[in-house]
Structures are given as C-alpha cells and as structure tokens.
C-alpha positions in Angstrom: 95.7 122.4 118.6 94.5 122.5 115.0 96.4 119.9 112.9 96.1 119.2 109.1 97.3 115.7 108.3 98.3 115.4 104.7 98.6 112.0 103.0 98.2 110.1 99.7 96.3 107.1 101.1 94.2 106.4 104.2 92.3 103.3 105.4 89.5 102.5 104.8 89.4 104.7 101.6 92.6 103.9 99.8 95.3 101.4 100.9 98.5 100.0 99.3 100.3 99.3 102.6 100.9 100.2 106.2 101.0 103.9 105.4 97.2 103.9 105.0 96.7 102.1 108.3 98.7 104.7 110.1 97.0 107.7 108.5 93.6 106.1 109.1 94.2 105.5 112.8 96.2 108.5 113.9 93.5 111.3 113.7 91.1 109.7 116.1 94.0 108.9 118.5 95.1 112.6 118.4 91.6 113.8 119.0 91.7 111.9 122.3 94.7 114.1 123.2 92.8 117.3 122.5 93.9 117.9 118.9 91.4 119.1 116.3 92.6 117.0 113.3 91.5 117.2 109.7 92.8 115.3 106.8 93.8 116.4 103.3 94.3 113.9 100.5 93.7 113.5 96.7 90.2 112.8 95.5 91.2 109.4 94.1 88.2 107.5 92.7 88.3 105.0 95.6 88.3 107.9 98.1 85.3 109.5 96.5 83.4 106.2 96.4 84.1 105.7 100.0 82.5 108.9 101.3 78.8 109.5 101.1 78.6 113.1 102.3 81.0 114.9 100.0 80.2 118.5 99.2 82.1 121.2 97.3 83.5 124.1 99.3 83.1 127.6 98.1 86.8 128.4 97.9 87.1 128.9 94.1 89.4 127.1 91.8 92.8 126.0 93.2 96.0 124.8 91.7 96.0 125.5 87.9 92.3 126.5 88.1 90.9 123.1 87.3 90.9 121.7 90.8 88.2 122.0 93.5 88.1 121.4 97.2 85.6 118.8 98.6 84.8 118.1 102.2 83.4 115.0 103.8 83.5 112.9 107.0 85.4 109.7 107.7 83.7 106.8 109.5 85.3 107.8 112.8 83.9 111.4 112.5 87.1 113.1 111.3 86.7 115.8 108.8 88.4 115.2 105.5 89.2 117.5 102.5 89.7 116.0 99.0 91.4 117.7 96.2 89.2 117.1 93.1 91.4 117.4 90.0 91.7 115.6 86.7 95.2 114.7 87.9 93.7 112.4 90.4 90.6 111.2 88.6 92.2 108.0 87.2 91.7 104.3 87.8 94.6 102.4 89.2 96.4 103.1 92.5 97.4 106.3 94.1 100.8 106.3 92.4 100.5 104.1 89.3 98.0 103.1 86.6 96.3 99.8 86.1 99.4 98.6 84.2 101.5 99.1 87.3 103.6 101.9 85.8 104.0 105.1 87.8 102.0 108.0 86.4 104.4 110.2 84.3 103.1 113.4 85.9 103.3 112.3 89.6 105.5 115.3 90.2 102.5 117.5 89.3 100.0 115.4 91.1 101.8 115.5 94.5 103.0 119.1 94.0 99.3 120.0 93.9 98.8 118.1 97.2 101.6 120.0 98.8 100.5 123.3 97.4 97.0 123.0 98.7 98.3 122.0 102.1 100.2 125.2 102.2 97.1 127.2 101.1 95.3 126.0 104.2 97.9 127.8 106.3 97.1 130.9 104.2 93.4 130.7 105.0 92.0 128.5 102.2 89.2 127.4 104.5 88.1 130.7 106.2 86.5 128.8 109.1 89.5 126.6 110.0 93.2 127.3 109.8 95.8 124.8 110.9 98.5 125.6 113.4 100.4 122.5 112.3 100.7 120.7 109.0 101.8 117.1 109.4 102.8 115.4 106.1 103.4 111.7 105.6 106.1 110.4 103.2 107.5 111.8 100.0 104.0 112.5 98.4 103.7 115.4 100.9 107.3 116.5 100.9 106.6 119.8 99.0 104.1 121.0 101.6 106.7 122.4 104.0 108.6 123.9 101.0 105.5 125.7 99.7 104.7 126.8 103.2 108.3 128.2 103.7 107.9 130.2 100.5 104.4 131.4 101.5 105.7 132.5 104.9 108.5 134.5 103.2 105.9 136.3 101.1 103.7 137.1 104.1 106.7 138.1 106.2 105.6 135.8 109.1 105.5 132.2 110.0 102.1 130.8 109.0 102.1 127.3 110.6 104.4 124.7 112.1 105.4 121.6 110.2 106.0 118.0 111.1 107.2 115.5 108.4 107.0 111.7 109.0 109.2 109.3 107.0 107.5 105.9 106.7 110.2 104.5 104.3 113.3 106.4 103.3 113.8 104.2 100.3 110.9 105.8 98.5 112.0 109.4 97.8 109.9 110.8 95.0 112.8 111.5 92.6 112.2 113.4 89.4 114.4 115.0 86.7 115.5 118.6 87.3 113.4 119.6 84.2 110.2 119.4 86.4 111.2 122.4 88.4 109.3 124.7 86.0 106.1 122.8 86.9 106.6 123.1 90.7 106.4 126.9 91.0 109.0 127.3 93.7 111.7 130.0 93.8 114.9 129.0 92.1 116.8 129.2 95.5 114.9 126.0 96.6 116.6 123.9 93.9 120.1 123.9 95.3 122.0 121.3 97.3 120.6 122.7 100.6 117.1 122.3 99.2 115.4 119.9 96.8 118.4 119.0 94.7 119.6 115.4 95.1 122.4 114.3 92.8 121.1 116.3 89.9 117.4 115.4 90.5 114.5 116.8 92.5 113.7 114.9 95.6 110.3 115.5 97.2 111.4 113.5 100.3 114.4 115.7 100.7 112.2 118.8 100.6 110.3 117.4 103.6 113.5 116.7 105.4 115.0 120.1 104.8 112.0 122.5 105.2 110.0 120.9 108.1 110.4 122.0 111.7 110.4 118.5 113.1 111.1 115.1 111.6 109.8 111.8 112.7 110.0 108.2 111.6 108.1 105.2 112.7 110.4 103.5 115.2 113.3 104.6 117.5 115.7 102.1 116.0 115.0 103.2 112.4 115.5 106.8 113.4 119.1 105.8 114.3 119.7 103.5 111.3 118.8 106.1 108.7 121.5 108.4 110.0 124.1 105.9 108.7 125.2 105.1 105.2 123.8 101.6 105.1 120.2 102.6 105.5 120.4 106.4 104.9 119.7 106.0 101.1 122.0 108.9 100.3 120.2 111.2 102.8 122.1 110.2 105.9 124.1 113.4 105.9 121.0 115.5 105.8 119.5 113.4 108.6 122.6 113.7 110.8 122.5 117.5 110.4 118.9 117.4 111.6 119.4 114.8 114.3 118.2 117.2 117.0 114.9 117.5 115.2 114.5 113.8 114.4 112.7 111.4 116.6 111.3 107.8 116.3 107.7 107.3 117.3 106.6 103.7 117.1 103.4 103.0 115.2 100.5 101.5 117.0 97.7 99.0 116.2 94.2 100.2 115.6 92.3 97.8 117.9 89.0 98.8 116.3 90.3 97.0 113.2 92.8 94.4 114.6 91.4 92.6 117.6 90.8 88.8 117.6 88.0 89.1 120.2 85.9 91.3 117.8 87.3 90.7 114.3 84.4 90.0 111.9 86.8 88.6 109.2 88.0 85.5 111.2 86.3 82.1 111.7 86.1 82.3 115.5 86.8 85.0 118.2 89.4 84.4 120.9 91.3 86.2 123.6 94.6 85.6 125.5 92.5 84.0 128.3 90.6 81.7 125.9 92.6 80.6 122.9 90.2 77.9 121.7 88.9 80.0 118.8 92.4 80.2 117.4 92.4 76.5 116.6 89.2 77.0 114.6 90.9 79.9 112.7 93.8 77.6 112.0 91.8 74.8 110.6 89.6 77.1 108.5 92.8 78.7 107.0 94.2 75.3 106.1 90.9 74.4 104.4 90.7 77.7 102.6 94.1 77.1 101.0 93.5 73.4 100.4 96.3 72.3 102.8 96.3 69.1 104.8 94.5 69.7 108.0 97.3 68.5 110.3 97.0 69.9 113.8 100.7 69.5 114.6 102.1 70.9 111.3 103.8 74.3 112.0 101.8 76.8 109.9 103.8 79.8 108.7 102.1 82.8 107.3 103.1 85.7 105.0 101.2 88.9 104.4 103.5 91.2 102.5 104.6 93.1 99.4 106.7 90.6 97.5 110.0 92.6 97.4 113.6 92.0 98.1 113.4 94.4 101.0 110.8 92.1 102.7 113.2 89.1 102.7 110.8 86.8 100.9 113.7 85.2 98.9 114.9 84.0 102.3 111.6 82.2 102.7 111.8 80.7 99.3 115.4 79.6 99.9 114.5 78.0 103.2 111.2 76.5 102.1 112.5 73.0 101.1 114.0 72.6 104.6 110.8 73.8 106.3 108.7 71.4 104.3 111.1 68.6 105.1 110.4 69.3 108.7 106.7 69.1 108.2 105.8 72.8 108.0 103.2 74.5 105.9 103.2 77.9 104.4 100.4 80.4 103.3 101.2 83.6 101.4 99.2 86.6 100.5 101.0 89.3 98.5 102.1 90.6 95.1 105.1 92.4 93.7 108.4 91.1 92.2 107.7 88.9 89.3 110.4 86.4 90.2 109.1 86.0 93.7 105.6 85.6 92.5 106.8 82.9 90.0 108.8 81.1 92.7 105.9 81.0 95.1 103.5 79.8 92.4 105.9 77.0 91.5 106.2 76.0 95.2 102.4 75.9 95.6 102.1 73.8 92.4 104.8 71.4 93.5 103.4 71.1 97.1 99.7 71.8 97.0 99.0 70.1 100.3 101.7 72.2 102.1 102.0 75.5 100.3 99.1 78.0 99.5 99.6 81.2 97.6 97.2 84.1 96.8 98.7 86.8 94.6 97.2 90.3 95.1 95.8 91.8 98.3 92.6 91.0 100.2 92.1 92.8 103.5 89.8 90.1 104.9 92.1 87.3 103.9 95.0 89.1 105.6 93.1 89.0 108.9 92.4 85.3 108.4 96.1 84.5 107.8 97.2 86.6 110.9 94.6 84.8 113.0 95.1 81.3 111.6 98.9 80.9 111.3 101.1 79.8 114.1 104.0 82.1 113.0 103.9 85.3 110.9 107.1 85.9 108.9 108.6 89.3 108.6 112.3 88.6 107.6 113.0 92.1 106.2 116.3 93.5 105.1 115.2 96.8 106.5 111.9 97.7 108.2 111.0 101.3 109.3 108.4 100.0 111.8 106.4 97.1 110.4 102.7 96.5 111.3 102.4 92.9 110.4 104.4 91.8 113.4 102.3 94.0 115.6 99.1 92.4 114.2 100.7 89.0 114.9 101.4 89.9 118.5 97.8 90.9 119.0 96.5 87.6 117.5 99.0 85.3 119.3 100.6 84.5 116.0 104.2 84.7 117.0 106.3 86.9 114.7 109.6 85.7 113.2 111.6 88.8 112.3 115.0 90.1 111.6 116.6 92.3 114.2 116.2 95.6 112.3 114.2 98.8 112.6 110.8 98.6 114.3 111.1 94.8 114.3 113.9 95.0 116.8 111.9 97.4 118.9 108.8 95.2 119.1 109.7 91.5 119.2 111.7 89.7 121.9 113.4 86.4 120.9 112.4 83.1 122.5 115.9 82.6 123.9 116.1 80.5 127.0 116.8 83.5 129.3 113.8 85.4 127.8 111.5 82.4 128.2 112.7 82.1 131.9 112.0 85.8 132.4 108.6 85.6 130.6 109.4 88.4 128.2 109.7 86.4 124.9 107.2 87.2 122.2 108.6 85.7 119.0 111.7 84.7 117.1 114.5 87.1 116.0 117.5 86.5 113.7 120.4 88.8 112.9 122.1 88.0 109.5 120.1 88.6 106.3 120.7 85.1 105.0 118.8 81.9 104.6 120.8 80.1 107.3 120.0 82.5 110.1 116.4 82.7 108.9 116.1 78.9 109.1 117.7 78.8 112.5 114.9 81.0 113.8 112.3 79.0 112.0 113.8 75.9 113.6 113.4 77.5 117.1 109.8 78.2 116.3 109.0 74.6 115.2 110.7 73.2 118.4 108.9 75.6 120.7 105.6 74.7 119.1 105.9 71.2 120.2 106.2 72.4 123.8 102.6 73.4 124.0 102.6 74.9 127.5 105.6 77.1 126.7 104.1 78.1 123.4 100.8 79.1 125.0 102.7 81.1 127.6 104.5 83.0 124.9 101.3 83.6 123.0 99.7 85.1 126.0 102.7 87.3 126.7 102.6 88.5 123.0 98.9 89.2 123.2 99.4 91.2 126.4 101.7 93.7 124.7 99.9 96.9 123.9 101.2 98.8 120.9 98.2 101.1 120.7 98.0 104.6 119.3 97.6 106.3 122.6 101.3 106.5 123.3 102.2 107.5 119.8 99.5 110.2 119.7 100.8 111.7 123.0 104.3 111.9 121.5 103.0 113.6 118.3 100.8 116.0 120.3 104.0 117.0 122.3 105.8 117.6 119.0 103.0 119.8 117.8 103.3 121.9 120.9 107.0 122.3 120.3 106.6 123.5 116.7 103.9 126.0 117.7 105.9 127.4 120.7 
C-alpha cells in the first residue's frame, strides 16, 4: 500500500507541538504493517537544514512555476519530499513569522501544499504514485479538494484520501476573497464545500472531500459531533459519522523511554526506579528549587493557552504552595499566563521555576524529574504529555476530556484496589476540582508503597504506535477497496 503522508511539521525537522511528534512517528510504524509511506511537507528552512541528502527531482516547475520538488531521507529511512518555494523560505515558524504574527499569505502557502499532494496522485513522481493521500490538520485540508477536482478532470478516481483532525479549534479560516488564489472550481465554494459562515475553511475542505476522517482519540471523535466541542462543524461531522473514527495516538519509544533517554540525568525502569530520584533532584537544582525530597513536585510542559487550563494552575498555586508543593513550568503563549507565572516564580523562587519558550531536552528532564505532570485541559483531542508522563512514572493529573479520559485512570480507592489506577482525574473545569485532584496526589505521594505501585502500573501501559498504525492501515485498505 503506497501512502503519501502530508503535513506542515514533523519531528525532528520542525516542531511546534504534538502534531510533529505524530507525523514523525507514524511513517515508521506504518512501514512495519507493510505500507510504503513517503512524506510531503514544505521546505521550511529548519527542514532543509535537518536533511543532508536533499536533491532536486526532475519534475519541472510546480505551483505557480517558482516551486521545485526536493527529495531526501529522514533519520528512520523514510523518503521525504519537500516543496521548495519562496512561500516557505522564511524564518520563523511554519505558520507565523519571528514576530509571532501569522503569515498573511498562509492560504497560498498551504494551498500549494495541498495542490502538490494532489499532483502526486496524477503522477508527479513517475516512479511512485500513492494509492492513499493522508493529510494532517487544516494545513492539508485542500489536498482532498484538489484531488476531487483532478479526479473529475480525469474521469476516474485517482487515489483514496484520509484526513486526520488533530485539533478542531484550528480551522484555517480565510476571507472569501482568497478563492481566486486557490484555483478550485466555483462549485467548491458553497455551503456543502469550503464555505463556512462567509469564509473559506481549509479544515472543512478536508472534512467534506476526504473518503475517511479520523481524529486522535475515541472520546474526542464523539465530543466533536456535539455543539460544545464541534467548533461550528458538529453538523458536518454528524453527517459523516459513519466515516469518522478515533485512533488514539501512541508514544515513540525511540524518543520517549526513561531507560534509554539521553536527555535525563539517570536512566530507570519500572523495575528499578532509583534513577528517577536522581532526575528529580537534578531538576530541582536546575530550576533553583529547594532540594526537599518530600515536597510534591508538579511539572508543566505545555503551550500556555486557555485551552490547556493553565489558569487553573495559577489559581490553585497559592494552596499548592501552602501544602509544601513545588512547580516547574516550560512553555510559552498567552501573555497574561506568562506574566502570572513569571510573577509567581519571582515571589517564590525556592518553590516555583519557570522557563518561557520551548526546549526539547528540558521537556524530557521535566517529564522524568517531576512527581506529577499537569494536563488540566478544557478540551484535549488526544494529548501526548500525559502519555509521556505514564511512560516515565510521572503520574498525570488530567481533566476527564478527550484523549485524557481515554488514557488515565483515577486513583480512586476502588481503582487502587483493582490495581488499575495510573493518575489523577477531575471533572469540572474549575480551580476547586483541579485542587481536589492535586490534593489526592499529595496525599498518595506520602503513601510511598502505594505511589510506587501506581507508578509501575502507569509505566506498564503501552500506548505505542503499533496499534494505531494497524488501525490506519485498515482504513487505507477500505479507501482503496
């Protein structure tokens, strides 16, 4: 099965969040299930710097005539195509400049990504033609639309399509005036197509024109069919419910494994947790915290956004500190959250440590060194941070929503008795319920034998990519049938 995976970011080349981790891990997992997977993404500066064997393909000019197609190889051996265009040759991130503002021509940039993906189904690479095009998030939403238009021109179906929603809240919305730049037939810009309340929605294009839809956890697949989390697209998703499935993300154990992680102070396993104490003490020292062994150490690795529930952490912080807890935070985002965390660190330097920005190695050290990893999200399609916490015996504290509900079992008495507890779960999106879960964590931490039993149970869970890849491979077979 020949599969073209289309994405805007991919670890280890370009990463702004969990999307890159997923796109980086999935190709190798699919290869183990017999899929011939290749990747298509923009030739962002970081992507070009990260590949040493890039060469230009002899396919002529593409797009508006100024773009070229490059080919290289990822560290895991996966073939990758890069679209080399002035649209992508900019410093900053995949979606915004160094000033943090989205590029004004993002509609043209990601239309080019979708257009080139469809060209592969038309034979852009004469030596390899995909049977399935699998797009990830709104940046790739136009690929199935361009493919639908191309199939109509050719009078036959050119390839099957799968579209994965990683976060429905990010929709790629643009004014209707961009339609002239997209080059799609006018019939595509109606309510049954790209039109969304007078705008053009790249995400909706993916939802409407793809053969199969997936999202990244079973619970989230149900949640987005309702008005609370449907982001205005719940009606579209209900209409396509027979084609929608939730496939839980996995953890790339090549990258996230405490027994082999090169970024942490000491290796450890579920059978020998001694190294975790070393990681904890090292983390405290790195952030300048008191080296108390019995202080509950909470960790955050996150975008600082309202969705992630970090205002609940700030609201509950005085009570946590009163109970002797410590907090380390790595993240960036909302200015008011950044300011509040900076102020807390300045007021309590021996108990609160904050690093603004993102540092991959530090993220590993926090996950390994903290006692509890906080993911108190308002909504969470899947979440990877809690999965990393489980792997490292750093018990997740999460809200019962989306993929968090699918992956963490609360340390209620009956779950402790049944040896199925793996973390701490709260229901209401408010500081009181968050604090109640944090209180359960601090109490359990004092019961060392119970705590270690839960740690080992958490570390024994296997959210790997094998199961997810098997489900995707089955979907590919369906869309090609």
